[in-house]
gemmi code that builds the backbone of each chain (N, CA, C; Angstrom):
import gemmi

chains = {
    "A": [
        ("MET", (34.788, 101.291, 64.357), (35.240, 100.687, 65.624), (36.210, 101.614, 66.348)),
        ("ASN", (36.109, 101.598, 67.626), (36.930, 102.489, 68.429), (37.996, 101.665, 69.142)),
        ("LEU", (38.938, 101.132, 68.359), (40.015, 100.344, 68.958), (41.252, 101.223, 69.125)),
        ("LYS", (41.729, 101.299, 70.379), (42.887, 102.161, 70.631), (43.979, 101.368, 71.305)),
        ("LYS", (45.191, 101.681, 70.925), (46.303, 101.089, 71.657), (46.380, 101.730, 73.033)),
        ("PRO", (46.485, 100.928, 74.106), (46.502, 101.552, 75.434), (47.745, 102.420, 75.609)),
        ("GLY", (47.523, 103.551, 76.225), (48.652, 104.411, 76.601), (49.158, 105.299, 75.495)),
        ("SER", (48.769, 105.059, 74.274), (49.355, 105.842, 73.202), (48.334, 106.765, 72.540)),
        ("SER", (47.138, 106.838, 73.143), (46.092, 107.582, 72.448), (45.827, 108.919, 73.120)),
        ("LYS", (45.322, 109.847, 72.337), (44.839, 111.099, 72.911), (43.422, 110.858, 73.401)),
        ("PRO", (43.023, 111.550, 74.507), (41.661, 111.323, 74.982), (40.632, 111.777, 73.956)),
        ("GLU", (39.595, 110.983, 73.820), (38.483, 111.373, 72.956), (37.830, 112.607, 73.542)),
        ("PRO", (37.338, 113.515, 72.698), (36.612, 114.652, 73.249), (35.391, 114.148, 74.013)),
        ("GLY", (35.210, 114.674, 75.213), (34.051, 114.290, 75.992), (34.225, 113.009, 76.765)),
        ("SER", (35.391, 112.316, 76.591), (35.592, 111.083, 77.340), (35.903, 111.398, 78.804)),
        ("TYR", (35.684, 110.424, 79.678), (35.873, 110.641, 81.114), (37.360, 110.682, 81.448)),
        ("GLN", (37.807, 111.771, 81.985), (39.207, 111.925, 82.374), (39.276, 112.175, 83.875)),
        ("PRO", (39.501, 111.132, 84.675), (39.546, 111.382, 86.119), (40.746, 112.271, 86.485)),
        ("VAL", (40.501, 113.218, 87.339), (41.578, 114.118, 87.768), (41.969, 113.730, 89.186)),
        ("MET", (43.247, 113.529, 89.414), (43.735, 113.148, 90.731), (44.480, 114.331, 91.323)),
        ("PRO", (43.851, 115.084, 92.222), (44.586, 116.211, 92.795), (45.664, 115.697, 93.751)),
        ("ARG", (46.669, 116.525, 93.975), (47.782, 116.137, 94.826), (47.341, 115.808, 96.263)),
        ("ASN", (46.246, 116.429, 96.686), (45.812, 116.236, 98.086), (44.653, 115.233, 98.185)),
        ("TRP", (44.603, 114.292, 97.233), (43.507, 113.321, 97.208), (43.352, 112.583, 98.530)),
        ("TRP", (44.464, 112.340, 99.208), (44.444, 111.524, 100.419), (43.878, 112.268, 101.620)),
        ("LEU", (43.709, 113.609, 101.477), (43.145, 114.381, 102.586), (41.631, 114.229, 102.661)),
        ("GLN", (41.042, 113.649, 101.607), (39.583, 113.685, 101.514), (38.893, 112.497, 102.167)),
        ("HIS", (39.661, 111.572, 102.717), (39.037, 110.439, 103.408), (39.935, 110.007, 104.556)),
        ("ARG", (39.320, 109.705, 105.687), (40.075, 109.390, 106.887), (40.991, 108.175, 106.682)),
        ("TYR", (40.497, 107.185, 105.933), (41.280, 105.978, 105.692), (42.598, 106.323, 105.006)),
        ("PHE", (42.539, 107.235, 104.018), (43.751, 107.603, 103.280), (44.628, 108.557, 104.087)),
        ("GLN", (43.998, 109.324, 104.985), (44.804, 110.175, 105.880), (45.672, 109.302, 106.767)),
        ("ILE", (45.066, 108.222, 107.301), (45.832, 107.320, 108.171), (46.886, 106.584, 107.362)),
        ("TYR", (46.561, 106.229, 106.106), (47.541, 105.597, 105.203), (48.746, 106.510, 105.020)),
        ("MET", (48.497, 107.803, 104.786), (49.595, 108.742, 104.562), (50.378, 108.983, 105.844)),
        ("LEU", (49.659, 108.981, 106.994), (50.336, 109.130, 108.285), (51.311, 107.973, 108.488)),
        ("ARG", (50.893, 106.766, 108.104), (51.770, 105.607, 108.241), (52.968, 105.716, 107.305)),
        ("GLU", (52.743, 106.200, 106.073), (53.865, 106.433, 105.168), (54.849, 107.406, 105.810)),
        ("ALA", (54.298, 108.403, 106.539), (55.135, 109.458, 107.124), (55.911, 108.984, 108.346)),
        ("THR", (55.586, 107.775, 108.879), (56.313, 107.318, 110.071), (57.805, 107.156, 109.781)),
        ("VAL", (58.175, 107.038, 108.496), (59.597, 106.845, 108.197), (60.386, 108.146, 108.335)),
        ("LEU", (59.717, 109.301, 108.374), (60.470, 110.566, 108.473), (61.155, 110.711, 109.835)),
        ("PRO", (60.406, 110.562, 110.974), (61.129, 110.562, 112.256), (62.077, 109.375, 112.401)),
        ("LEU", (61.754, 108.243, 111.761), (62.680, 107.096, 111.778), (64.016, 107.501, 111.159)),
        ("LEU", (63.951, 108.223, 110.029), (65.180, 108.660, 109.374), (65.977, 109.576, 110.292)),
        ("PHE", (65.274, 110.409, 111.087), (65.992, 111.279, 112.031), (66.765, 110.434, 113.038)),
        ("PHE", (66.104, 109.400, 113.600), (66.779, 108.545, 114.581), (67.964, 107.813, 113.946)),
        ("ILE", (67.774, 107.310, 112.718), (68.882, 106.633, 112.031), (70.034, 107.614, 111.804)),
        ("GLY", (69.690, 108.854, 111.462), (70.709, 109.897, 111.294), (71.493, 110.098, 112.584)),
        ("CYS", (70.768, 110.127, 113.726), (71.426, 110.246, 115.039), (72.414, 109.097, 115.242)),
        ("LEU", (71.990, 107.871, 114.901), (72.850, 106.707, 115.108), (74.089, 106.763, 114.211)),
        ("LEU", (73.898, 107.174, 112.936), (75.049, 107.277, 112.022), (76.028, 108.317, 112.556)),
        ("TYR", (75.489, 109.442, 113.040), (76.332, 110.471, 113.647), (77.068, 109.890, 114.857)),
        ("GLY", (76.357, 109.078, 115.645), (76.969, 108.442, 116.809), (78.101, 107.499, 116.428)),
        ("LEU", (77.876, 106.694, 115.375), (78.929, 105.770, 114.919), (80.153, 106.555, 114.455)),
        ("TYR", (79.891, 107.678, 113.763), (80.989, 108.518, 113.279), (81.778, 109.084, 114.461)),
        ("CYS", (81.028, 109.611, 115.478), (81.683, 110.170, 116.667), (82.495, 109.099, 117.394)),
        ("LEU", (81.922, 107.888, 117.491), (82.609, 106.789, 118.174), (83.920, 106.457, 117.473)),
        ("SER", (83.913, 106.555, 116.129), (85.127, 106.225, 115.373), (86.206, 107.290, 115.563)),
        ("LEU", (85.795, 108.510, 115.996), (86.773, 109.590, 116.177), (87.438, 109.548, 117.543)),
        ("GLY", (86.751, 108.938, 118.529), (87.372, 108.832, 119.847), (86.490, 109.330, 120.975)),
        ("GLU", (87.048, 109.322, 122.171), (86.269, 109.554, 123.386), (85.659, 110.960, 123.461)),
        ("THR", (86.439, 111.982, 123.061), (85.936, 113.363, 123.167), (84.697, 113.550, 122.297)),
        ("GLN", (84.801, 113.081, 121.045), (83.658, 113.217, 120.130), (82.464, 112.414, 120.627)),
        ("TRP", (82.738, 111.259, 121.242), (81.644, 110.448, 121.792), (80.901, 111.218, 122.874)),
        ("GLN", (81.630, 111.949, 123.726), (80.979, 112.780, 124.758), (80.110, 113.860, 124.111)),
        ("HIS", (80.599, 114.410, 122.989), (79.806, 115.403, 122.251), (78.489, 114.807, 121.792)),
        ("TRP", (78.576, 113.547, 121.309), (77.356, 112.894, 120.820), (76.353, 112.688, 121.950)),
        ("LEU", (76.855, 112.253, 123.125), (75.948, 112.052, 124.265), (75.266, 113.365, 124.638)),
        ("ALA", (76.024, 114.483, 124.590), (75.440, 115.791, 124.888), (74.420, 116.175, 123.819)),
        ("PHE", (74.758, 115.879, 122.550), (73.822, 116.159, 121.448), (72.510, 115.420, 121.648)),
        ("MET", (72.593, 114.145, 122.038), (71.392, 113.323, 122.205), (70.522, 113.806, 123.363)),
        ("ALA", (71.104, 114.598, 124.279), (70.348, 115.066, 125.445), (69.705, 116.425, 125.194)),
        ("GLN", (69.978, 117.037, 124.025), (69.354, 118.343, 123.740), (67.841, 118.178, 123.584)),
        ("PRO", (67.076, 119.148, 124.149), (65.606, 119.007, 124.143), (64.997, 118.744, 122.761)),
        ("TRP", (65.469, 119.447, 121.712), (64.834, 119.240, 120.392), (65.128, 117.844, 119.849)),
        ("VAL", (66.321, 117.313, 120.175), (66.668, 115.960, 119.727), (65.795, 114.942, 120.462)),
        ("VAL", (65.641, 115.150, 121.796), (64.810, 114.241, 122.583), (63.371, 114.269, 122.076)),
        ("LEU", (62.880, 115.472, 121.743), (61.510, 115.628, 121.255), (61.312, 114.861, 119.948)),
        ("LEU", (62.256, 115.010, 119.007), (62.132, 114.310, 117.721), (62.267, 112.799, 117.909)),
        ("ASN", (63.099, 112.373, 118.867), (63.227, 110.938, 119.110), (61.990, 110.372, 119.800)),
        ("LEU", (61.325, 111.225, 120.613), (60.041, 110.834, 121.203), (59.020, 110.619, 120.089)),
        ("LEU", (59.067, 111.506, 119.084), (58.190, 111.372, 117.910), (58.522, 110.088, 117.153)),
        ("ALA", (59.825, 109.796, 117.003), (60.254, 108.585, 116.295), (59.780, 107.340, 117.052)),
        ("PHE", (59.816, 107.413, 118.396), (59.359, 106.287, 119.221), (57.867, 106.045, 118.998)),
        ("SER", (57.059, 107.128, 119.034), (55.622, 106.979, 118.786), (55.376, 106.448, 117.383)),
        ("ALA", (56.133, 106.964, 116.407), (55.954, 106.522, 115.016), (56.258, 105.038, 114.890)),
        ("SER", (57.311, 104.566, 115.595), (57.674, 103.156, 115.490), (56.566, 102.279, 116.083)),
        ("LEU", (55.926, 102.767, 117.176), (54.844, 101.979, 117.781), (53.609, 101.964, 116.879)),
        ("PHE", (53.320, 103.108, 116.226), (52.177, 103.170, 115.307), (52.416, 102.251, 114.103)),
        ("HIS", (53.644, 102.321, 113.567), (54.000, 101.430, 112.466), (53.867, 99.976, 112.904)),
        ("ALA", (54.349, 99.670, 114.124), (54.288, 98.303, 114.636), (52.839, 97.820, 114.701)),
        ("LYS", (51.945, 98.677, 115.188), (50.527, 98.304, 115.297), (49.974, 97.911, 113.926)),
        ("THR", (50.213, 98.745, 112.901), (49.672, 98.447, 111.574), (50.341, 97.204, 110.982)),
        ("PHE", (51.644, 97.066, 111.210), (52.394, 95.942, 110.644), (51.957, 94.617, 111.276)),
        ("PHE", (51.774, 94.637, 112.598), (51.393, 93.421, 113.316), (49.988, 92.980, 112.935)),
        ("GLU", (49.089, 93.958, 112.658), (47.719, 93.605, 112.273), (47.682, 93.035, 110.854)),
        ("LEU", (48.687, 93.401, 110.056), (48.739, 92.935, 108.665), (49.177, 91.469, 108.570)),
        ("PHE", (50.104, 91.074, 109.450), (50.726, 89.748, 109.358), (49.707, 88.607, 109.372)),
        ("PRO", (48.748, 88.575, 110.354), (47.787, 87.462, 110.349), (46.901, 87.456, 109.111)),
        ("ARG", (46.767, 88.602, 108.429), (45.933, 88.632, 107.224), (46.710, 88.104, 106.019)),
        ("VAL", (48.044, 88.356, 106.012), (48.869, 87.870, 104.908), (49.164, 86.380, 105.082)),
        ("MET", (49.445, 85.977, 106.326), (49.834, 84.600, 106.602), (49.088, 84.104, 107.838)),
        ("PRO", (47.851, 83.603, 107.664), (47.066, 83.208, 108.847), (47.547, 81.870, 109.415)),
        ("LEU", (48.480, 81.935, 110.341), (49.051, 80.723, 110.939), (48.346, 80.340, 112.229)),
        ("ALA", (47.747, 81.333, 112.903), (47.113, 81.121, 114.198), (45.997, 82.160, 114.312)),
        ("PRO", (45.164, 82.086, 115.360), (44.139, 83.135, 115.520), (44.786, 84.527, 115.504)),
        ("PRO", (44.164, 85.488, 114.783), (44.784, 86.810, 114.621), (45.200, 87.453, 115.934)),
        ("GLY", (44.327, 87.368, 116.948), (44.634, 88.005, 118.222), (45.910, 87.456, 118.839)),
        ("LEU", (46.079, 86.153, 118.711), (47.262, 85.479, 119.268), (48.523, 85.928, 118.530)),
        ("MET", (48.440, 86.019, 117.181), (49.594, 86.426, 116.390), (49.996, 87.863, 116.702)),
        ("ILE", (48.980, 88.744, 116.857), (49.274, 90.152, 117.164), (49.930, 90.247, 118.535)),
        ("ALA", (49.376, 89.517, 119.521), (49.950, 89.541, 120.872), (51.381, 89.011, 120.861)),
        ("GLY", (51.619, 87.948, 120.083), (52.965, 87.373, 120.003), (53.981, 88.362, 119.468)),
        ("GLN", (53.556, 89.146, 118.464), (54.484, 90.113, 117.877), (54.791, 91.249, 118.846)),
        ("TRP", (53.765, 91.707, 119.592), (54.020, 92.741, 120.604), (54.963, 92.205, 121.683)),
        ("LEU", (54.806, 90.911, 122.003), (55.681, 90.293, 123.001), (57.126, 90.314, 122.504)),
        ("ALA", (57.315, 90.063, 121.189), (58.670, 90.096, 120.615), (59.268, 91.496, 120.762)),
        ("THR", (58.475, 92.528, 120.433), (58.949, 93.906, 120.573), (59.344, 94.195, 122.019)),
        ("LEU", (58.476, 93.747, 122.949), (58.716, 93.980, 124.376), (59.987, 93.282, 124.840)),
        ("LEU", (60.200, 92.038, 124.386), (61.386, 91.281, 124.795), (62.662, 91.942, 124.278)),
        ("VAL", (62.650, 92.364, 122.986), (63.829, 93.017, 122.417), (64.114, 94.318, 123.165)),
        ("ALA", (63.051, 95.098, 123.441), (63.234, 96.365, 124.150), (63.822, 96.121, 125.536)),
        ("THR", (63.276, 95.115, 126.247), (63.777, 94.795, 127.587), (65.244, 94.395, 127.517)),
        ("GLY", (65.562, 93.542, 126.538), (66.949, 93.095, 126.388), (67.898, 94.259, 126.135)),
        ("LEU", (67.526, 95.145, 125.215), (68.401, 96.275, 124.882), (68.565, 97.217, 126.069)),
        ("VAL", (67.455, 97.473, 126.805), (67.528, 98.370, 127.955), (68.412, 97.758, 129.045)),
        ("LEU", (68.231, 96.457, 129.308), (69.036, 95.796, 130.338), (70.512, 95.784, 129.950)),
        ("LEU", (70.785, 95.525, 128.659), (72.171, 95.454, 128.191), (72.850, 96.828, 128.264)),
        ("LEU", (72.201, 97.841, 127.672), (72.829, 99.164, 127.634), (72.795, 99.850, 128.994)),
        ("GLY", (71.797, 99.484, 129.837), (71.722, 100.080, 131.164), (72.674, 99.429, 132.152)),
        ("GLY", (73.377, 98.373, 131.723), (74.382, 97.762, 132.576), (73.830, 96.763, 133.568)),
        ("TRP", (72.570, 96.331, 133.367), (71.992, 95.357, 134.297), (72.207, 93.920, 133.831)),
        ("LEU", (72.792, 93.764, 132.642), (72.920, 92.431, 132.065), (74.379, 92.041, 131.960)),
    ],
    "B": [
        ("MET", (56.829, 87.512, 62.684), (56.516, 87.699, 64.113), (57.660, 87.200, 64.982)),
        ("ASN", (58.030, 87.999, 65.940), (59.093, 87.591, 66.839), (58.595, 87.670, 68.280)),
        ("ASN", (58.091, 86.555, 68.760), (57.591, 86.522, 70.137), (58.497, 85.700, 71.032)),
        ("THR", (59.736, 85.494, 70.589), (60.605, 84.592, 71.338), (61.399, 85.303, 72.421)),
        ("THR", (61.381, 86.658, 72.446), (62.166, 87.368, 73.461), (61.578, 87.120, 74.839)),
        ("GLN", (62.455, 86.884, 75.800), (62.021, 86.658, 77.175), (61.500, 87.972, 77.760)),
        ("PRO", (60.397, 87.910, 78.548), (59.976, 89.129, 79.252), (61.033, 89.528, 80.281)),
        ("LYS", (61.204, 90.832, 80.462), (62.239, 91.303, 81.376), (61.839, 90.979, 82.812)),
        ("ARG", (62.762, 90.382, 83.550), (62.473, 90.036, 84.940), (62.446, 91.309, 85.780)),
        ("SER", (61.387, 91.462, 86.594), (61.248, 92.667, 87.407), (62.192, 92.631, 88.598)),
        ("ASP", (62.712, 93.787, 88.985), (63.560, 93.850, 90.182), (62.734, 94.194, 91.426)),
        ("GLU", (61.407, 94.370, 91.254), (60.573, 94.799, 92.384), (60.595, 93.824, 93.572)),
        ("PRO", (60.598, 92.476, 93.353), (60.617, 91.570, 94.525), (61.754, 91.860, 95.490)),
        ("VAL", (62.916, 92.267, 94.967), (64.063, 92.586, 95.833), (63.694, 93.735, 96.770)),
        ("TRP", (63.106, 94.805, 96.201), (62.795, 95.995, 97.013), (61.684, 95.707, 98.010)),
        ("TRP", (60.703, 94.869, 97.574), (59.616, 94.528, 98.489), (60.125, 93.644, 99.627)),
        ("ALA", (61.066, 92.740, 99.338), (61.625, 91.886, 100.387), (62.390, 92.724, 101.406)),
        ("LEU", (63.209, 93.666, 100.894), (63.953, 94.541, 101.804), (62.990, 95.420, 102.606)),
        ("PHE", (61.915, 95.877, 101.961), (60.891, 96.689, 102.634), (60.268, 95.902, 103.778)),
        ("SER", (59.911, 94.637, 103.530), (59.278, 93.810, 104.566), (60.240, 93.525, 105.705)),
        ("ALA", (61.468, 93.145, 105.345), (62.459, 92.851, 106.386), (62.703, 94.107, 107.232)),
        ("GLY", (62.811, 95.254, 106.567), (62.997, 96.518, 107.286), (61.790, 96.852, 108.143)),
        ("GLY", (60.596, 96.500, 107.659), (59.371, 96.763, 108.418), (59.333, 95.955, 109.701)),
        ("VAL", (59.779, 94.697, 109.628), (59.828, 93.855, 110.832), (60.810, 94.471, 111.841)),
        ("CYS", (61.983, 94.883, 111.359), (62.981, 95.480, 112.262), (62.460, 96.784, 112.871)),
        ("PHE", (61.815, 97.617, 112.041), (61.257, 98.894, 112.502), (60.229, 98.654, 113.612)),
        ("ALA", (59.470, 97.540, 113.513), (58.423, 97.262, 114.489), (58.953, 96.547, 115.726)),
        ("VAL", (59.955, 95.668, 115.548), (60.374, 94.800, 116.655), (61.635, 95.321, 117.359)),
        ("VAL", (62.598, 95.869, 116.609), (63.885, 96.238, 117.219), (64.005, 97.750, 117.474)),
        ("VAL", (63.513, 98.571, 116.530), (63.719, 100.021, 116.632), (63.099, 100.650, 117.897)),
        ("PRO", (61.864, 100.254, 118.319), (61.336, 100.884, 119.547), (62.286, 100.721, 120.739)),
        ("GLY", (62.823, 99.512, 120.918), (63.755, 99.274, 122.023), (65.037, 100.070, 121.878)),
        ("ALA", (65.515, 100.210, 120.623), (66.753, 100.960, 120.384), (66.560, 102.439, 120.718)),
        ("ILE", (65.407, 103.007, 120.338), (65.145, 104.429, 120.654), (65.069, 104.604, 122.165)),
        ("LEU", (64.393, 103.644, 122.821), (64.247, 103.699, 124.268), (65.614, 103.664, 124.958)),
        ("ALA", (66.464, 102.707, 124.544), (67.725, 102.464, 125.253), (68.810, 103.481, 124.903)),
        ("LEU", (68.764, 104.046, 123.692), (69.849, 104.936, 123.270), (69.474, 106.417, 123.305)),
        ("ALA", (68.175, 106.723, 123.223), (67.780, 108.133, 123.163), (66.943, 108.560, 124.365)),
        ("LEU", (65.854, 107.847, 124.624), (64.896, 108.349, 125.622), (65.340, 108.097, 127.052)),
        ("LEU", (65.705, 106.845, 127.389), (66.087, 106.563, 128.774), (67.344, 107.324, 129.211)),
        ("PRO", (68.399, 107.419, 128.359), (69.544, 108.250, 128.776), (69.150, 109.708, 129.012)),
        ("ALA", (68.258, 110.240, 128.159), (67.860, 111.648, 128.296), (67.056, 111.879, 129.571)),
        ("PHE", (66.221, 110.900, 129.955), (65.370, 111.087, 131.134), (65.990, 110.471, 132.386)),
        ("GLY", (67.263, 110.036, 132.306), (67.971, 109.585, 133.490), (67.767, 108.130, 133.864)),
        ("GLY", (67.062, 107.375, 133.019), (66.843, 105.952, 133.308), (68.100, 105.125, 133.091)),
        ("ILE", (68.984, 105.591, 132.187), (70.260, 104.917, 131.930), (71.357, 105.947, 132.151)),
        ("SER", (72.312, 105.613, 133.037), (73.320, 106.605, 133.416), (74.400, 106.727, 132.348)),
        ("ALA", (75.094, 107.870, 132.349), (76.145, 108.133, 131.364), (77.293, 107.134, 131.503)),
        ("ASP", (77.515, 106.629, 132.733), (78.596, 105.652, 132.945), (78.405, 104.411, 132.087)),
        ("ASN", (77.132, 104.009, 131.953), (76.857, 102.811, 131.172), (76.961, 103.049, 129.672)),
        ("LEU", (76.977, 104.329, 129.277), (77.141, 104.653, 127.863), (78.533, 105.224, 127.612)),
        ("SER", (79.494, 104.864, 128.473), (80.843, 105.411, 128.330), (81.499, 104.893, 127.054)),
        ("TYR", (82.512, 105.631, 126.584), (83.203, 105.280, 125.335), (83.768, 103.861, 125.336)),
        ("PRO", (84.506, 103.449, 126.401), (85.061, 102.081, 126.357), (83.984, 101.008, 126.340)),
        ("ARG", (82.903, 101.244, 127.111), (81.856, 100.220, 127.208), (81.122, 100.053, 125.869)),
        ("ILE", (80.712, 101.186, 125.262), (79.978, 101.099, 123.991), (80.889, 100.568, 122.884)),
        ("SER", (82.151, 101.018, 122.866), (83.114, 100.516, 121.885), (83.218, 98.999, 121.971)),
        ("ALA", (83.347, 98.501, 123.216), (83.510, 97.069, 123.413), (82.256, 96.322, 122.970)),
        ("LEU", (81.071, 96.846, 123.339), (79.819, 96.186, 122.951), (79.694, 96.107, 121.440)),
        ("LEU", (80.047, 97.220, 120.779), (79.858, 97.302, 119.329), (80.871, 96.459, 118.563)),
        ("HIS", (82.129, 96.486, 119.026), (83.180, 95.850, 118.225), (83.537, 94.440, 118.695)),
        ("ASP", (83.381, 94.158, 119.990), (83.918, 92.896, 120.504), (82.866, 91.865, 120.908)),
        ("ALA", (81.647, 92.321, 121.275), (80.649, 91.368, 121.756), (80.333, 90.353, 120.665)),
        ("LEU", (80.373, 89.064, 121.044), (80.137, 87.960, 120.089), (81.003, 88.097, 118.840)),
        ("TRP", (82.253, 88.389, 119.023), (83.246, 88.563, 117.944), (82.809, 89.626, 116.930)),
        ("GLY", (82.109, 90.644, 117.419), (81.684, 91.728, 116.531), (80.364, 91.477, 115.836)),
        ("LEU", (79.842, 90.234, 115.988), (78.585, 89.905, 115.311), (77.404, 90.647, 115.919)),
        ("ALA", (77.456, 90.885, 117.253), (76.355, 91.585, 117.922), (76.213, 93.004, 117.361)),
        ("GLY", (77.356, 93.678, 117.207), (77.327, 95.035, 116.661), (76.807, 95.056, 115.241)),
        ("LEU", (77.255, 94.088, 114.452), (76.830, 94.014, 113.048), (75.319, 93.742, 112.954)),
        ("ALA", (74.817, 92.832, 113.835), (73.386, 92.528, 113.841), (72.592, 93.771, 114.243)),
        ("PHE", (73.137, 94.522, 115.213), (72.450, 95.740, 115.657), (72.372, 96.752, 114.519)),
        ("ILE", (73.527, 96.991, 113.852), (73.569, 97.948, 112.740), (72.617, 97.514, 111.623)),
        ("GLY", (72.615, 96.215, 111.318), (71.761, 95.708, 110.249), (70.290, 95.881, 110.542)),
        ("SER", (69.902, 95.620, 111.816), (68.469, 95.634, 112.128), (67.967, 97.008, 112.547)),
        ("VAL", (68.858, 97.920, 112.919), (68.392, 99.251, 113.343), (68.741, 100.326, 112.316)),
        ("ILE", (69.755, 100.074, 111.461), (70.122, 101.084, 110.462), (69.840, 100.596, 109.032)),
        ("CYS", (70.501, 99.521, 108.604), (70.465, 99.152, 107.172), (69.068, 98.756, 106.689)),
        ("LEU", (68.463, 97.738, 107.314), (67.155, 97.288, 106.823), (66.081, 98.372, 106.975)),
        ("PRO", (65.993, 99.062, 108.142), (65.027, 100.161, 108.218), (65.274, 101.259, 107.169)),
        ("LEU", (66.539, 101.468, 106.759), (66.812, 102.451, 105.703), (66.126, 102.050, 104.400)),
        ("PHE", (66.181, 100.745, 104.058), (65.523, 100.298, 102.825), (64.007, 100.359, 102.957)),
        ("HIS", (63.505, 100.117, 104.195), (62.076, 100.266, 104.446), (61.653, 101.727, 104.201)),
        ("ALA", (62.439, 102.642, 104.756), (62.128, 104.078, 104.607), (62.231, 104.503, 103.144)),
        ("ALA", (63.264, 104.005, 102.438), (63.446, 104.365, 101.024), (62.220, 103.945, 100.210)),
        ("HIS", (61.714, 102.751, 100.498), (60.543, 102.227, 99.789), (59.312, 103.093, 100.047)),
        ("ARG", (59.105, 103.438, 101.335), (57.926, 104.245, 101.671), (58.036, 105.626, 101.041)),
        ("ILE", (59.236, 106.194, 101.021), (59.394, 107.535, 100.451), (59.206, 107.486, 98.932)),
        ("HIS", (59.793, 106.481, 98.288), (59.651, 106.324, 96.833), (58.169, 106.230, 96.446)),
        ("HIS", (57.415, 105.377, 97.170), (56.000, 105.218, 96.840), (55.171, 106.405, 97.319)),
        ("GLY", (55.580, 107.018, 98.449), (54.877, 108.204, 98.949), (55.010, 109.387, 97.993)),
        ("LEU", (56.176, 109.525, 97.371), (56.380, 110.597, 96.383), (55.445, 110.404, 95.198)),
        ("HIS", (55.270, 109.147, 94.809), (54.326, 108.841, 93.723), (52.909, 109.222, 94.139)),
        ("ASP", (52.547, 108.908, 95.414), (51.211, 109.258, 95.914), (50.992, 110.764, 95.894)),
        ("LEU", (52.055, 111.526, 96.132), (51.945, 112.990, 96.156), (52.162, 113.575, 94.756)),
        ("LYS", (52.269, 112.707, 93.765), (52.477, 113.099, 92.370), (53.768, 113.900, 92.195)),
        ("LEU", (54.784, 113.525, 92.986), (56.068, 114.238, 92.919), (57.163, 113.380, 92.289)),
        ("GLY", (56.902, 112.118, 92.097), (57.974, 111.270, 91.578), (57.446, 109.868, 91.376)),
        ("GLY", (58.174, 108.899, 91.842), (57.752, 107.523, 91.666), (58.353, 106.909, 90.417)),
        ("GLY", (59.057, 107.697, 89.645), (59.698, 107.180, 88.436), (61.070, 106.610, 88.734)),
        ("LEU", (61.834, 106.431, 87.674), (63.158, 105.819, 87.827), (64.081, 106.698, 88.660)),
        ("LEU", (63.975, 108.028, 88.487), (64.876, 108.934, 89.217), (64.680, 108.788, 90.724)),
        ("SER", (63.417, 108.829, 91.199), (63.196, 108.736, 92.645), (63.567, 107.340, 93.147)),
        ("LYS", (63.380, 106.317, 92.276), (63.754, 104.957, 92.670), (65.274, 104.865, 92.899)),
        ("VAL", (66.037, 105.389, 91.937), (67.503, 105.331, 92.048), (67.975, 106.142, 93.250)),
        ("LEU", (67.376, 107.340, 93.433), (67.790, 108.196, 94.548), (67.460, 107.554, 95.890)),
        ("CYS", (66.236, 107.007, 96.031), (65.802, 106.447, 97.321), (66.621, 105.206, 97.682)),
        ("TYR", (66.609, 104.196, 96.792), (67.314, 102.966, 97.124), (68.831, 103.177, 97.095)),
        ("GLY", (69.300, 104.087, 96.233), (70.727, 104.391, 96.168), (71.225, 104.984, 97.471)),
        ("SER", (70.462, 105.955, 98.049), (70.948, 106.534, 99.305), (70.841, 105.533, 100.439)),
        ("ALA", (69.799, 104.672, 100.411), (69.697, 103.631, 101.450), (70.924, 102.723, 101.392)),
        ("ALA", (71.333, 102.337, 100.174), (72.501, 101.464, 100.025), (73.774, 102.172, 100.469)),
        ("ALA", (73.921, 103.441, 100.068), (75.135, 104.187, 100.406), (75.261, 104.365, 101.922)),
        ("LEU", (74.145, 104.757, 102.589), (74.194, 104.971, 104.040), (74.402, 103.650, 104.778)),
        ("SER", (73.858, 102.547, 104.241), (74.085, 101.231, 104.853), (75.560, 100.873, 104.805)),
        ("LEU", (76.183, 101.092, 103.632), (77.611, 100.796, 103.492), (78.427, 101.657, 104.445)),
        ("LEU", (78.029, 102.941, 104.582), (78.727, 103.837, 105.507), (78.656, 103.293, 106.932)),
        ("ALA", (77.447, 102.839, 107.341), (77.277, 102.306, 108.698), (78.162, 101.081, 108.914)),
        ("ILE", (78.177, 100.180, 107.923), (78.988, 98.963, 108.054), (80.474, 99.315, 108.086)),
        ("TYR", (80.869, 100.298, 107.267), (82.269, 100.746, 107.264), (82.658, 101.309, 108.633)),
        ("LEU", (81.732, 102.067, 109.256), (82.044, 102.704, 110.537), (82.182, 101.699, 111.678)),
        ("VAL", (81.504, 100.534, 111.593), (81.669, 99.558, 112.690), (82.802, 98.587, 112.414)),
        ("SER", (83.229, 98.464, 111.155), (84.228, 97.432, 110.845), (85.635, 97.940, 111.146)),
    ],
}
model = gemmi.Model(1)
for chain_id, residues in chains.items():
    chain = gemmi.Chain(chain_id)
    for i, (resn, *xyz) in enumerate(residues, 1):
        res = gemmi.Residue()
        res.name, res.seqid = resn, gemmi.SeqId(i, " ")
        for name, pos in zip(("N", "CA", "C"), xyz):
            atom = gemmi.Atom()
            atom.name, atom.element = name, gemmi.Element(name[0])
            atom.pos, atom.b_iso = gemmi.Position(*pos), 0.0
            res.add_atom(atom)
        chain.add_residue(res)
    model.add_chain(chain)
structure = gemmi.Structure()
structure.add_model(model)
structure.setup_entities()
């Protein structure tokens, strides 16, 4: 009889040993998009880093705060934040499509539209508040 | 035979809950925050006067007795940090670079440390 304790055995000669190369996800479009979604957190981390730097500058006083505003206006910072903005929208699309499948409370299309509406309302509120219109 | 020992309770539900909460914030709050704090000021949609030191200080520390600032920090910094930590921890495993206890401690540990730093900076 070939009874083996799982995990503690050496492979039998000639037994099937699947090999998982590091770039396995490059071989199918579905997994490429999966990895792209995993990667959306990298530009997010850049934006969070900007905010932490901003909080630090704010705690130091007005001069440092002006430095932060100038930092945020540098082309490479704006470019990376543009990337973070696109990443957040891509993440939102995948996340919103997942919700009706995990918790089907209403027709999927309605739930997805409702979530985009929430994003739009929060964005409008923040822009109006910080832009001084509120 | 000793089968009376309790199975060890997994801590994974905590990380998955923080991941989900962070995912909601990343999808619903972060786009607006990037727009209002990074993109619109850079492209001239929001003037520097509205982002002046006294105004932002007041919004962050005094609006709604400081609760508005805390809610902003929580939904744009802390929870998204745990979301990012989770994705990086599992992404490292996908790339066969980690996924073990070390990457778990490093990922969630830095998310916790940076969250505490953010809360310390607004308080």
